C-alpha positions, 0 to 999 in steps of 0.5 A: 265271338271274341270281336263281339265281347271286345266291342261290347266291353269298349262300348260299356267303358265308353258309356261309363267314361262319358257319363263322367266326362266333360266336353273339354276332356273328350278322347278319341279311341281307335280300335282295330279288330283282328283274328287271333293266330293259330299256333302250329303244333310243335315238331317232335324235335322242338318238343324234345328240346324243351323236354330236355331244357325242362329236365336240365333246369329241374336237375339244377334246382334239385342239386342247389336245394340238396346243397343248401340243406346240407349247408343250412339244414332242412328248415328253410325258415331258418336259412339265410334270406340270400339262400332262400332267394337262390332256391326261389330263382331270384 
């Protein structure tokens, strides 16, 4: 199904491009169809590791937010640009 949609899309693109294309601007396109690979179900150890990483990141973000609120107040629109950028992750 997916290969059919890709082929149909490419045919439409080629048709619309050919309508406005002259012979001196021809282009050759090579397309190879492939089946999507199935992803294996993560193991419990991998799931726990990812969960621990998410929890650690959330803790760091909450601590940063708390510290910046203590320093600059609750209204983020009044914070300096550098502080807002730090909260956004930049």
